[in-house]
The first five atom37 places (N, CA, C, CB, O) and aatype in JSON, in Angstrom:
{
  "aatype": [12, 11, 1, 13, 8, 19, 2, 19, 1, 19, 11, 15, 10, 8, 6, 15, 10, 0, 13, 18, 16, 0, 10, 13, 7, 0, 11, 14, 16, 19, 19, 11, 6, 3, 18, 0, 11, 17, 12, 10, 6, 3, 14, 1, 9, 2, 13, 0, 9, 15, 10, 8, 14, 6, 2, 0, 7, 9, 6, 8, 10, 7, 9, 5, 0, 6, 15, 6, 6, 6, 10, 0, 6, 19, 18, 7, 1, 10, 11, 1, 0, 11, 7, 0, 9, 1, 6, 6, 7, 11, 4, 16, 4, 4, 18, 0, 11, 15, 6, 11, 15, 17, 9, 16, 3, 14, 5, 7, 19, 3, 17, 6, 0, 13, 13, 16, 13, 7, 3, 15, 16, 19, 18, 7, 6, 7, 9, 2, 0, 1, 14, 0, 0, 11, 2, 5, 6, 0, 0, 9],
  "atom_mask": [
    [1, 1, 1, 1, 1],
    [1, 1, 1, 1, 1],
    [1, 1, 1, 1, 1],
    [1, 1, 1, 1, 1],
    [1, 1, 1, 1, 1],
    [1, 1, 1, 1, 1],
    [1, 1, 1, 1, 1],
    [1, 1, 1, 1, 1],
    [1, 1, 1, 1, 1],
    [1, 1, 1, 1, 1],
    [1, 1, 1, 1, 1],
    [1, 1, 1, 1, 1],
    [1, 1, 1, 1, 1],
    [1, 1, 1, 1, 1],
    [1, 1, 1, 1, 1],
    [1, 1, 1, 1, 1],
    [1, 1, 1, 1, 1],
    [1, 1, 1, 1, 1],
    [1, 1, 1, 1, 1],
    [1, 1, 1, 1, 1],
    [1, 1, 1, 1, 1],
    [1, 1, 1, 1, 1],
    [1, 1, 1, 1, 1],
    [1, 1, 1, 1, 1],
    [1, 1, 1, 0, 1],
    [1, 1, 1, 1, 1],
    [1, 1, 1, 1, 1],
    [1, 1, 1, 1, 1],
    [1, 1, 1, 1, 1],
    [1, 1, 1, 1, 1],
    [1, 1, 1, 1, 1],
    [1, 1, 1, 1, 1],
    [1, 1, 1, 1, 1],
    [1, 1, 1, 1, 1],
    [1, 1, 1, 1, 1],
    [1, 1, 1, 1, 1],
    [1, 1, 1, 1, 1],
    [1, 1, 1, 1, 1],
    [1, 1, 1, 1, 1],
    [1, 1, 1, 1, 1],
    [1, 1, 1, 1, 1],
    [1, 1, 1, 1, 1],
    [1, 1, 1, 1, 1],
    [1, 1, 1, 1, 1],
    [1, 1, 1, 1, 1],
    [1, 1, 1, 1, 1],
    [1, 1, 1, 1, 1],
    [1, 1, 1, 1, 1],
    [1, 1, 1, 1, 1],
    [1, 1, 1, 1, 1],
    [1, 1, 1, 1, 1],
    [1, 1, 1, 1, 1],
    [1, 1, 1, 1, 1],
    [1, 1, 1, 1, 1],
    [1, 1, 1, 1, 1],
    [1, 1, 1, 1, 1],
    [1, 1, 1, 0, 1],
    [1, 1, 1, 1, 1],
    [1, 1, 1, 1, 1],
    [1, 1, 1, 1, 1],
    [1, 1, 1, 1, 1],
    [1, 1, 1, 0, 1],
    [1, 1, 1, 1, 1],
    [1, 1, 1, 1, 1],
    [1, 1, 1, 1, 1],
    [1, 1, 1, 1, 1],
    [1, 1, 1, 1, 1],
    [1, 1, 1, 1, 1],
    [1, 1, 1, 1, 1],
    [1, 1, 1, 1, 1],
    [1, 1, 1, 1, 1],
    [1, 1, 1, 1, 1],
    [1, 1, 1, 1, 1],
    [1, 1, 1, 1, 1],
    [1, 1, 1, 1, 1],
    [1, 1, 1, 0, 1],
    [1, 1, 1, 1, 1],
    [1, 1, 1, 1, 1],
    [1, 1, 1, 1, 1],
    [1, 1, 1, 1, 1],
    [1, 1, 1, 1, 1],
    [1, 1, 1, 1, 1],
    [1, 1, 1, 0, 1],
    [1, 1, 1, 1, 1],
    [1, 1, 1, 1, 1],
    [1, 1, 1, 1, 1],
    [1, 1, 1, 1, 1],
    [1, 1, 1, 1, 1],
    [1, 1, 1, 0, 1],
    [1, 1, 1, 1, 1],
    [1, 1, 1, 1, 1],
    [1, 1, 1, 1, 1],
    [1, 1, 1, 1, 1],
    [1, 1, 1, 1, 1],
    [1, 1, 1, 1, 1],
    [1, 1, 1, 1, 1],
    [1, 1, 1, 1, 1],
    [1, 1, 1, 1, 1],
    [1, 1, 1, 1, 1],
    [1, 1, 1, 1, 1],
    [1, 1, 1, 1, 1],
    [1, 1, 1, 1, 1],
    [1, 1, 1, 1, 1],
    [1, 1, 1, 1, 1],
    [1, 1, 1, 1, 1],
    [1, 1, 1, 1, 1],
    [1, 1, 1, 1, 1],
    [1, 1, 1, 0, 1],
    [1, 1, 1, 1, 1],
    [1, 1, 1, 1, 1],
    [1, 1, 1, 1, 1],
    [1, 1, 1, 1, 1],
    [1, 1, 1, 1, 1],
    [1, 1, 1, 1, 1],
    [1, 1, 1, 1, 1],
    [1, 1, 1, 1, 1],
    [1, 1, 1, 1, 1],
    [1, 1, 1, 0, 1],
    [1, 1, 1, 1, 1],
    [1, 1, 1, 1, 1],
    [1, 1, 1, 1, 1],
    [1, 1, 1, 1, 1],
    [1, 1, 1, 1, 1],
    [1, 1, 1, 0, 1],
    [1, 1, 1, 1, 1],
    [1, 1, 1, 0, 1],
    [1, 1, 1, 1, 1],
    [1, 1, 1, 1, 1],
    [1, 1, 1, 1, 1],
    [1, 1, 1, 1, 1],
    [1, 1, 1, 1, 1],
    [1, 1, 1, 1, 1],
    [1, 1, 1, 1, 1],
    [1, 1, 1, 1, 1],
    [1, 1, 1, 1, 1],
    [1, 1, 1, 1, 1],
    [1, 1, 1, 1, 1],
    [1, 1, 1, 1, 1],
    [1, 1, 1, 1, 1],
    [1, 1, 1, 1, 1]
  ],
  "atom_positions": [
    [[52.86, -31.53, -261.43], [51.86, -30.66, -260.82], [51.51, -31.2, -259.44], [50.58, -30.54, -261.71], [51.42, -32.41, -259.24]],
    [[51.31, -30.29, -258.49], [50.95, -30.68, -257.14], [49.46, -30.96, -257.05], [51.34, -29.59, -256.15], [48.67, -30.51, -257.88]],
    [[49.09, -31.73, -256.03], [47.69, -32.1, -255.85], [47.25, -31.75, -254.44], [47.48, -33.62, -256.12], [47.98, -32.03, -253.48]],
    [[46.09, -31.14, -254.29], [45.54, -30.83, -252.98], [44.94, -32.09, -252.37], [44.46, -29.7, -253.08], [44.33, -32.89, -253.08]],
    [[45.11, -32.27, -251.06], [44.62, -33.46, -250.36], [43.58, -33.07, -249.32], [45.78, -34.23, -249.7], [43.78, -32.12, -248.56]],
    [[42.5, -33.79, -249.27], [41.47, -33.63, -248.25], [41.18, -35.02, -247.69], [40.17, -32.94, -248.82], [40.99, -35.97, -248.45]],
    [[41.13, -35.14, -246.37], [40.75, -36.39, -245.73], [39.6, -36.08, -244.78], [41.96, -37.06, -244.96], [39.73, -35.26, -243.88]],
    [[38.48, -36.74, -244.99], [37.29, -36.53, -244.17], [37.07, -37.78, -243.33], [36.04, -36.2, -245.04], [37.01, -38.89, -243.87]],
    [[36.94, -37.62, -242.03], [36.6, -38.76, -241.16], [35.13, -39.08, -241.35], [36.91, -38.44, -239.65], [34.29, -38.19, -241.3]],
    [[34.81, -40.36, -241.57], [33.44, -40.76, -241.88], [32.89, -41.72, -240.84], [33.38, -41.4, -243.26], [33.65, -42.39, -240.13]],
    [[31.57, -41.79, -240.75], [30.9, -42.68, -239.81], [30.72, -44.07, -240.41], [29.55, -42.11, -239.41], [30.84, -45.07, -239.7]],
    [[30.42, -44.15, -241.72], [30.17, -45.42, -242.4], [30.92, -45.43, -243.72], [28.65, -45.65, -242.62], [30.63, -44.62, -244.6]],
    [[31.88, -46.34, -243.87], [32.64, -46.4, -245.11], [31.73, -46.77, -246.28], [33.79, -47.42, -244.99], [31.82, -46.18, -247.35]],
    [[30.85, -47.74, -246.07], [29.95, -48.19, -247.14], [29.06, -47.04, -247.63], [29.07, -49.36, -246.65], [28.97, -46.79, -248.83]],
    [[28.42, -46.35, -246.72], [27.53, -45.24, -247.08], [28.33, -44.12, -247.76], [26.81, -44.7, -245.83], [27.86, -43.53, -248.73]],
    [[29.52, -43.83, -247.24], [30.34, -42.77, -247.8], [30.92, -43.14, -249.16], [31.45, -42.42, -246.84], [31.04, -42.28, -250.03]],
    [[31.29, -44.41, -249.36], [31.75, -44.86, -250.68], [30.68, -44.58, -251.73], [32.09, -46.38, -250.66], [30.99, -44.06, -252.81]],
    [[29.44, -44.92, -251.43], [28.34, -44.69, -252.38], [28.16, -43.19, -252.63], [27.02, -45.31, -251.85], [28.0, -42.76, -253.77]],
    [[28.18, -42.39, -251.56], [27.96, -40.95, -251.69], [29.05, -40.31, -252.55], [27.93, -40.3, -250.3], [28.73, -39.61, -253.51]],
    [[30.33, -40.54, -252.22], [31.41, -39.87, -252.93], [31.6, -40.42, -254.35], [32.69, -40.01, -252.15], [32.0, -39.67, -255.24]],
    [[31.33, -41.7, -254.56], [31.41, -42.24, -255.93], [30.4, -41.54, -256.82], [31.17, -43.78, -255.93], [30.7, -41.19, -257.96]],
    [[29.19, -41.32, -256.3], [28.17, -40.6, -257.07], [28.54, -39.13, -257.23], [26.8, -40.71, -256.38], [28.42, -38.58, -258.33]],
    [[29.0, -38.5, -256.17], [29.33, -37.08, -256.23], [30.46, -36.8, -257.21], [29.71, -36.58, -254.85], [30.37, -35.84, -257.99]],
    [[31.51, -37.61, -257.19], [32.65, -37.39, -258.07], [32.48, -38.0, -259.45], [33.88, -37.96, -257.43], [33.23, -37.67, -260.37]],
    [[31.49, -38.88, -259.63], [31.31, -39.54, -260.92], [32.47, -40.45, -261.25], [0.0, 0.0, 0.0], [32.79, -40.66, -262.42]],
    [[33.12, -41.01, -260.23], [34.26, -41.9, -260.43], [34.38, -42.86, -259.25], [35.57, -41.07, -260.6], [34.05, -42.52, -258.11]],
    [[34.87, -44.06, -259.54], [35.11, -45.03, -258.48], [36.43, -44.71, -257.79], [35.13, -46.48, -259.05], [37.32, -44.11, -258.4]],
    [[36.57, -45.1, -256.53], [37.82, -44.85, -255.84], [38.98, -45.65, -256.44], [37.68, -45.18, -254.36], [38.76, -46.71, -257.03]],
    [[40.19, -45.14, -256.3], [41.37, -45.84, -256.8], [41.92, -46.8, -255.76], [42.45, -44.84, -257.22], [42.64, -47.74, -256.11]],
    [[41.61, -46.59, -254.49], [42.02, -47.47, -253.41], [40.83, -47.67, -252.49], [43.26, -46.88, -252.62], [40.16, -46.71, -252.11]],
    [[40.56, -48.93, -252.13], [39.51, -49.23, -251.15], [40.04, -50.28, -250.18], [38.2, -49.73, -251.86], [40.47, -51.36, -250.6]],
    [[40.01, -49.96, -248.91], [40.39, -50.88, -247.83], [39.2, -50.98, -246.9], [41.68, -50.39, -247.06], [38.19, -50.3, -247.11]],
    [[39.29, -51.82, -245.89], [38.15, -51.97, -244.98], [37.87, -50.72, -244.17], [38.38, -53.13, -244.05], [36.76, -50.53, -243.67]],
    [[38.87, -49.86, -244.03], [38.7, -48.64, -243.22], [39.14, -47.38, -243.95], [39.47, -48.77, -241.94], [39.37, -46.35, -243.32]],
    [[39.27, -47.45, -245.29], [39.86, -46.34, -246.03], [39.49, -46.43, -247.5], [41.38, -46.33, -245.86], [39.35, -47.52, -248.06]],
    [[39.34, -45.27, -248.11], [39.16, -45.19, -249.57], [39.79, -43.9, -250.06], [37.64, -45.27, -249.98], [39.84, -42.91, -249.33]],
    [[40.27, -43.93, -251.3], [40.92, -42.74, -251.86], [40.53, -42.59, -253.32], [42.45, -42.83, -251.7], [40.51, -43.56, -254.08]],
    [[40.23, -41.36, -253.7], [39.99, -40.98, -255.1], [41.13, -40.07, -255.53], [38.59, -40.27, -255.28], [41.37, -39.04, -254.9]],
    [[41.84, -40.43, -256.59], [42.88, -39.57, -257.16], [42.25, -38.89, -258.38], [44.21, -40.39, -257.55], [42.27, -39.45, -259.47]],
    [[41.7, -37.71, -258.19], [40.9, -37.05, -259.21], [41.69, -36.0, -259.98], [39.69, -36.41, -258.57], [42.44, -35.21, -259.41]],
    [[41.51, -36.01, -261.27], [42.03, -34.93, -262.12], [40.93, -33.91, -262.4], [42.58, -35.51, -263.46], [41.2, -32.76, -262.73]],
    [[39.69, -34.36, -262.26], [38.54, -33.5, -262.52], [37.53, -33.77, -261.4], [37.92, -33.76, -263.95], [36.93, -34.84, -261.41]],
    [[37.3, -32.91, -260.48], [37.55, -31.47, -260.55], [38.92, -31.06, -260.0], [36.47, -30.74, -259.8], [39.48, -31.74, -259.14]],
    [[39.44, -29.94, -260.51], [40.59, -29.28, -259.89], [40.07, -28.59, -258.63], [41.28, -28.25, -260.88], [38.87, -28.64, -258.36]],
    [[40.93, -27.97, -257.86], [40.45, -27.41, -256.59], [40.45, -25.88, -256.58], [41.31, -27.92, -255.46], [41.3, -25.24, -257.19]],
    [[39.5, -25.33, -255.88], [39.4, -23.91, -255.56], [39.41, -23.86, -254.04], [38.09, -23.21, -256.19], [38.41, -24.22, -253.42]],
    [[40.49, -23.43, -253.42], [40.63, -23.39, -251.97], [40.52, -21.95, -251.51], [41.97, -24.01, -251.52], [41.24, -21.08, -252.01]],
    [[39.65, -21.68, -250.56], [39.43, -20.32, -250.07], [39.38, -20.33, -248.56], [38.13, -19.72, -250.65], [39.08, -21.35, -247.94]],
    [[39.69, -19.18, -247.95], [39.51, -19.0, -246.52], [38.63, -17.78, -246.3], [40.89, -18.85, -245.78], [38.65, -16.84, -247.1]],
    [[37.88, -17.8, -245.23], [37.06, -16.65, -244.85], [37.17, -16.48, -243.34], [35.56, -16.82, -245.3], [37.19, -17.46, -242.6]],
    [[37.23, -15.26, -242.9], [37.45, -14.95, -241.49], [36.18, -15.22, -240.68], [37.88, -13.48, -241.33], [35.16, -14.55, -240.85]],
    [[36.26, -16.19, -239.79], [35.19, -16.54, -238.86], [35.84, -17.03, -237.56], [34.23, -17.65, -239.46], [35.74, -18.21, -237.24]],
    [[36.5, -16.14, -236.82], [37.25, -16.59, -235.63], [36.37, -17.25, -234.57], [37.97, -15.43, -235.02], [36.86, -18.02, -233.75]],
    [[35.08, -16.94, -234.59], [34.19, -17.51, -233.59], [33.83, -18.96, -233.89], [32.92, -16.69, -233.49], [33.31, -19.66, -233.01]],
    [[34.09, -19.43, -235.11], [33.69, -20.78, -235.48], [34.65, -21.32, -236.54], [32.22, -20.8, -236.02], [34.24, -21.65, -237.65]],
    [[35.94, -21.41, -236.21], [36.95, -21.85, -237.17], [36.8, -23.34, -237.47], [38.35, -21.56, -236.65], [36.3, -24.09, -236.64]],
    [[37.23, -23.75, -238.65], [37.17, -25.16, -239.07], [36.7, -25.24, -240.5], [0.0, 0.0, 0.0], [36.67, -24.23, -241.21]],
    [[36.35, -26.42, -240.93], [35.88, -26.58, -242.3], [34.53, -25.88, -242.45], [35.76, -28.08, -242.67], [33.58, -26.17, -241.72]],
    [[34.46, -24.96, -243.39], [33.21, -24.26, -243.69], [32.34, -25.15, -244.56], [33.48, -22.9, -244.39], [31.22, -25.48, -244.19]],
    [[32.86, -25.53, -245.71], [32.18, -26.44, -246.62], [33.17, -26.85, -247.7], [30.91, -25.77, -247.25], [34.26, -26.29, -247.79]],
    [[32.8, -27.81, -248.49], [33.58, -28.26, -249.63], [32.71, -28.07, -250.86], [34.05, -29.76, -249.48], [31.5, -27.88, -250.73]],
    [[33.3, -28.11, -252.04], [32.47, -27.91, -253.22], [33.15, -28.27, -254.52], [0.0, 0.0, 0.0], [34.35, -28.52, -254.58]],
    [[32.34, -28.28, -255.55], [32.8, -28.5, -256.92], [32.37, -27.3, -257.74], [32.23, -29.85, -257.51], [31.18, -27.01, -257.87]],
    [[33.35, -26.6, -258.3], [33.09, -25.42, -259.12], [33.12, -25.81, -260.59], [34.13, -24.31, -258.82], [34.13, -26.3, -261.09]],
    [[32.01, -25.58, -261.26], [31.91, -25.85, -262.7], [32.41, -24.65, -263.48], [30.45, -26.19, -263.1], [32.37, -23.52, -262.99]],
    [[32.89, -24.89, -264.69], [33.37, -23.8, -265.53], [32.36, -23.37, -266.58], [34.66, -24.21, -266.21], [32.63, -22.46, -267.37]],
    [[31.19, -24.0, -266.59], [30.13, -23.63, -267.53], [28.79, -24.1, -266.97], [30.4, -24.25, -268.95], [28.74, -24.9, -266.04]],
    [[27.72, -23.6, -267.55], [26.38, -24.05, -267.14], [26.19, -25.53, -267.45], [25.29, -23.21, -267.82], [25.49, -26.23, -266.72]],
    [[26.8, -26.0, -268.54], [26.69, -27.42, -268.91], [27.38, -28.3, -267.87], [27.31, -27.67, -270.31], [26.85, -29.35, -267.48]],
    [[28.57, -27.88, -267.41], [29.25, -28.63, -266.36], [28.46, -28.61, -265.07], [30.66, -28.07, -266.13], [28.42, -29.6, -264.35]],
    [[27.84, -27.47, -264.76], [27.03, -27.39, -263.56], [25.87, -28.38, -263.62], [26.49, -25.96, -263.37], [25.55, -29.02, -262.62]],
    [[25.26, -28.52, -264.77], [24.17, -29.49, -264.92], [24.69, -30.91, -264.68], [23.54, -29.37, -266.33], [23.99, -31.73, -264.09]],
    [[25.9, -31.21, -265.15], [26.5, -32.53, -264.92], [26.73, -32.79, -263.43], [27.83, -32.65, -265.69], [26.4, -33.86, -262.92]],
    [[27.29, -31.79, -262.74], [27.56, -31.93, -261.32], [26.25, -32.03, -260.54], [28.4, -30.74, -260.8], [26.16, -32.79, -259.58]],
    [[25.25, -31.28, -260.95], [23.93, -31.35, -260.3], [23.36, -32.76, -260.42], [22.95, -30.31, -260.92], [22.75, -33.27, -259.47]],
    [[23.55, -33.39, -261.57], [23.12, -34.79, -261.74], [23.8, -35.7, -260.75], [0.0, 0.0, 0.0], [23.19, -36.64, -260.24]],
    [[25.07, -35.43, -260.47], [25.8, -36.22, -259.48], [25.24, -36.01, -258.08], [27.29, -35.86, -259.51], [25.16, -36.95, -257.29]],
    [[24.85, -34.78, -257.77], [24.22, -34.53, -256.47], [22.97, -35.39, -256.32], [23.86, -33.03, -256.32], [22.75, -35.98, -255.26]],
    [[22.17, -35.47, -257.36], [20.96, -36.29, -257.31], [21.3, -37.76, -257.06], [20.17, -36.16, -258.62], [20.63, -38.42, -256.26]],
    [[22.34, -38.27, -257.73], [22.74, -39.67, -257.56], [23.31, -39.93, -256.17], [23.76, -40.07, -258.62], [23.31, -41.07, -255.7]],
    [[23.81, -38.9, -255.5], [24.36, -39.06, -254.15], [23.25, -39.25, -253.11], [25.21, -37.85, -253.79], [23.54, -39.59, -251.97]],
    [[22.01, -39.03, -253.5], [20.83, -39.33, -252.68], [20.78, -38.6, -251.35], [20.76, -40.79, -252.43], [20.49, -39.2, -250.31]],
    [[21.06, -37.33, -251.38], [20.89, -36.5, -250.19], [19.85, -35.43, -250.49], [0.0, 0.0, 0.0], [19.41, -35.28, -251.63]],
    [[19.48, -34.69, -249.48], [18.54, -33.59, -249.68], [19.28, -32.43, -250.34], [17.89, -33.14, -248.32], [20.23, -31.88, -249.76]],
    [[18.87, -32.05, -251.53], [19.5, -30.97, -252.27], [18.82, -29.66, -251.92], [19.45, -31.23, -253.8], [17.59, -29.56, -251.95]],
    [[19.62, -28.66, -251.6], [19.11, -27.32, -251.31], [19.52, -26.43, -252.48], [19.65, -26.77, -249.94], [20.69, -26.1, -252.64]],
    [[18.55, -26.05, -253.28], [18.83, -25.24, -254.47], [18.83, -23.77, -254.08], [17.8, -25.52, -255.59], [17.81, -23.23, -253.64]],
    [[19.97, -23.14, -254.26], [20.08, -21.71, -253.94], [19.82, -20.86, -255.18], [21.46, -21.4, -253.36], [19.33, -19.74, -255.07]],
    [[20.15, -21.39, -256.35], [19.95, -20.65, -257.58], [20.98, -19.55, -257.74], [0.0, 0.0, 0.0], [22.1, -19.67, -257.24]],
    [[20.6, -18.49, -258.44], [21.51, -17.36, -258.66], [21.65, -16.59, -257.35], [20.99, -16.42, -259.8], [20.67, -16.29, -256.68]],
    [[22.9, -16.26, -257.0], [23.15, -15.6, -255.73], [24.47, -14.84, -255.77], [23.15, -16.63, -254.58], [25.25, -14.97, -256.71]],
    [[24.69, -14.05, -254.73], [25.97, -13.38, -254.52], [26.56, -13.98, -253.26], [25.82, -11.81, -254.4], [25.94, -13.93, -252.19]],
    [[27.76, -14.54, -253.39], [28.42, -15.18, -252.26], [29.92, -15.15, -252.5], [27.92, -16.64, -252.06], [30.38, -15.37, -253.62]],
    [[30.68, -14.88, -251.47], [32.15, -14.9, -251.55], [32.66, -13.95, -252.62], [32.64, -16.31, -251.84], [33.59, -14.28, -253.36]],
    [[32.06, -12.78, -252.69], [32.45, -11.73, -253.63], [32.3, -12.16, -255.09], [33.89, -11.31, -253.38], [33.06, -11.73, -255.96]],
    [[31.33, -13.01, -255.35], [31.11, -13.5, -256.71], [29.62, -13.7, -256.97], [31.86, -14.83, -256.95], [28.84, -13.93, -256.05]],
    [[29.24, -13.59, -258.22], [27.89, -13.91, -258.68], [27.93, -15.35, -259.17], [27.38, -12.91, -259.82], [28.75, -15.7, -260.02]],
    [[27.06, -16.18, -258.63], [27.09, -17.6, -258.94], [25.68, -18.17, -259.02], [27.9, -18.35, -257.89], [24.7, -17.53, -258.65]],
    [[25.63, -19.38, -259.52], [24.43, -20.23, -259.44], [24.88, -21.46, -258.69], [23.83, -20.59, -260.88], [25.9, -22.06, -259.02]],
    [[24.1, -21.87, -257.65], [24.58, -22.99, -256.84], [23.46, -23.78, -256.2], [25.5, -22.49, -255.77], [22.33, -23.32, -256.03]],
    [[23.84, -24.99, -255.84], [23.01, -25.9, -255.06], [23.89, -26.54, -254.0], [22.33, -27.0, -255.98], [25.11, -26.56, -254.13]],
    [[23.26, -27.05, -252.96], [23.97, -27.62, -251.82], [23.46, -29.02, -251.5], [23.84, -26.71, -250.59], [22.3, -29.36, -251.77]],
    [[24.35, -29.84, -250.91], [23.98, -31.15, -250.38], [24.86, -31.39, -249.16], [24.15, -32.3, -251.46], [25.95, -30.83, -249.07]],
    [[24.4, -32.2, -248.23], [25.18, -32.54, -247.04], [25.54, -34.01, -247.09], [24.4, -32.2, -245.74], [24.69, -34.86, -247.33]],
    [[26.83, -34.31, -246.85], [27.27, -35.7, -246.92], [26.87, -36.45, -245.65], [28.81, -35.77, -247.11], [26.34, -35.83, -244.72]],
    [[27.09, -37.77, -245.58], [26.65, -38.54, -244.42], [27.27, -38.11, -243.09], [26.96, -39.97, -244.65], [26.74, -38.45, -242.03]],
    [[28.37, -37.37, -243.11], [29.01, -36.89, -241.88], [28.51, -35.52, -241.46], [30.5, -36.85, -242.05], [28.87, -35.03, -240.38]],
    [[27.69, -34.89, -242.29], [27.19, -33.55, -241.98], [28.01, -32.44, -242.61], [0.0, 0.0, 0.0], [27.82, -31.27, -242.26]],
    [[28.94, -32.77, -243.53], [29.73, -31.76, -244.21], [28.94, -31.24, -245.4], [31.11, -32.34, -244.67], [28.47, -32.01, -246.23]],
    [[28.79, -29.91, -245.49], [28.08, -29.3, -246.6], [28.97, -29.24, -247.84], [27.59, -27.89, -246.23], [30.15, -28.9, -247.75]],
    [[28.39, -29.57, -248.99], [29.03, -29.49, -250.31], [28.2, -28.57, -251.18], [29.18, -30.9, -250.97], [26.98, -28.65, -251.18]],
    [[28.87, -27.69, -251.92], [28.17, -26.86, -252.89], [28.61, -27.22, -254.29], [28.42, -25.37, -252.6], [29.77, -27.58, -254.52]],
    [[27.7, -27.13, -255.22], [27.99, -27.25, -256.65], [27.63, -25.9, -257.23], [27.19, -28.44, -257.35], [26.51, -25.42, -257.07]],
    [[28.61, -25.26, -257.93], [28.34, -23.9, -258.36], [29.08, -23.54, -259.64], [28.72, -22.93, -257.28], [30.09, -24.13, -260.0]],
    [[28.52, -22.53, -260.32], [29.11, -21.93, -261.51], [29.18, -20.43, -261.25], [28.28, -22.26, -262.81], [28.15, -19.81, -260.98]],
    [[30.37, -19.84, -261.33], [30.55, -18.41, -261.11], [30.56, -17.69, -262.44], [31.85, -18.14, -260.33], [31.29, -18.06, -263.36]],
    [[29.74, -16.64, -262.54], [29.64, -15.9, -263.81], [29.93, -14.42, -263.66], [28.26, -16.08, -264.39], [29.72, -13.65, -264.6]],
    [[30.42, -14.0, -262.49], [30.76, -12.59, -262.32], [31.31, -12.3, -260.94], [0.0, 0.0, 0.0], [31.23, -13.13, -260.04]],
    [[31.87, -11.11, -260.79], [32.41, -10.66, -259.51], [31.39, -9.78, -258.79], [33.73, -9.89, -259.72], [30.44, -9.29, -259.39]],
    [[31.62, -9.6, -257.49], [30.78, -8.74, -256.68], [31.67, -7.95, -255.73], [29.72, -9.56, -255.89], [32.76, -8.39, -255.39]],
    [[31.2, -6.79, -255.31], [31.96, -5.99, -254.35], [31.56, -6.3, -252.91], [31.75, -4.51, -254.62], [32.17, -5.77, -251.98]],
    [[30.55, -7.16, -252.72], [30.11, -7.56, -251.38], [30.28, -9.06, -251.21], [28.64, -7.14, -251.13], [30.24, -9.82, -252.17]],
    [[30.45, -9.48, -249.94], [30.62, -10.91, -249.65], [29.39, -11.69, -250.06], [30.9, -11.12, -248.16], [29.5, -12.73, -250.71]],
    [[28.21, -11.2, -249.69], [26.99, -11.92, -250.02], [25.76, -11.05, -249.9], [0.0, 0.0, 0.0], [25.78, -10.0, -249.25]],
    [[24.7, -11.5, -250.52], [23.4, -10.85, -250.46], [22.37, -11.93, -250.18], [23.06, -10.08, -251.78], [22.62, -13.11, -250.42]],
    [[21.23, -11.54, -249.67], [20.19, -12.52, -249.37], [20.63, -13.44, -248.26], [0.0, 0.0, 0.0], [21.13, -12.97, -247.24]],
    [[20.44, -14.75, -248.43], [20.77, -15.69, -247.36], [22.27, -15.76, -247.09], [20.25, -17.06, -247.71], [22.67, -16.27, -246.05]],
    [[23.09, -15.26, -248.01], [24.54, -15.26, -247.8], [25.05, -14.0, -247.13], [25.24, -15.45, -249.12], [26.24, -13.9, -246.84]],
    [[24.19, -13.03, -246.89], [24.62, -11.77, -246.29], [25.05, -12.01, -244.86], [23.49, -10.71, -246.35], [24.44, -12.78, -244.12]],
    [[26.11, -11.33, -244.47], [26.56, -11.36, -243.09], [27.15, -10.0, -242.78], [27.59, -12.51, -242.83], [27.73, -9.37, -243.66]],
    [[27.0, -9.55, -241.55], [27.55, -8.24, -241.21], [29.07, -8.27, -241.29], [27.1, -7.81, -239.8], [29.69, -9.32, -241.13]],
    [[29.65, -7.12, -241.55], [31.12, -7.01, -241.58], [31.67, -7.38, -240.22], [31.57, -5.58, -241.99], [31.08, -7.04, -239.19]],
    [[32.78, -8.07, -240.2], [33.4, -8.48, -238.94], [33.8, -7.23, -238.14], [34.64, -9.38, -239.2], [34.31, -6.27, -238.71]],
    [[33.56, -7.25, -236.85], [33.87, -6.09, -236.0], [35.37, -5.85, -235.9], [33.28, -6.28, -234.6], [35.83, -4.71, -235.89]],
    [[36.14, -6.92, -235.83], [37.58, -6.81, -235.66], [38.29, -7.55, -236.79], [38.02, -7.36, -234.28], [39.07, -8.47, -236.53]],
    [[38.04, -7.17, -238.01], [38.67, -7.86, -239.13], [40.17, -7.64, -239.1], [38.09, -7.37, -240.47], [40.66, -6.58, -238.72]],
    [[40.88, -8.69, -239.51], [42.33, -8.59, -239.59], [42.67, -7.63, -240.74], [42.99, -10.0, -239.81], [41.93, -7.5, -241.71]],
    [[43.78, -6.98, -240.61], [44.24, -6.06, -241.68], [44.56, -6.87, -242.91], [45.5, -5.23, -241.23], [45.09, -7.98, -242.83]],
    [[44.24, -6.31, -244.06], [44.55, -6.98, -245.33], [46.05, -7.15, -245.47], [43.98, -6.18, -246.52], [46.82, -6.27, -245.1]],
    [[46.43, -8.28, -245.99], [47.86, -8.57, -246.18], [48.29, -8.21, -247.58], [48.17, -10.05, -245.9], [49.45, -8.38, -247.93]]
  ]
}
């Protein structure tokens, strides 16, 4: 099976080691003075793209739970990561009905922890609402 790779440039290895160890609930498999790596089987990855030509780049990263119980476990990890947690609760985002919370890592990258329990016909509602793109690319 193939594995998705993400490499985030960090400001402080020590601070980031603590943050990601808490967030993932696992110690890194490799630690060097300027590098660390986690080879994770859990969580698997959900990779998505959304059209934002005016501000391309990493939107956010996240951990998707498959049940409310798993979401509670991941939420506990957010608390141990010692960042400011932004609880969004039940919402519509990315054409799905979800329950989610957010935290920002030491580099300023937003992470979401969420459980999806349904589909939606709109991208988002409430704080996730955004106007339709004026020049959206044609569907492929």
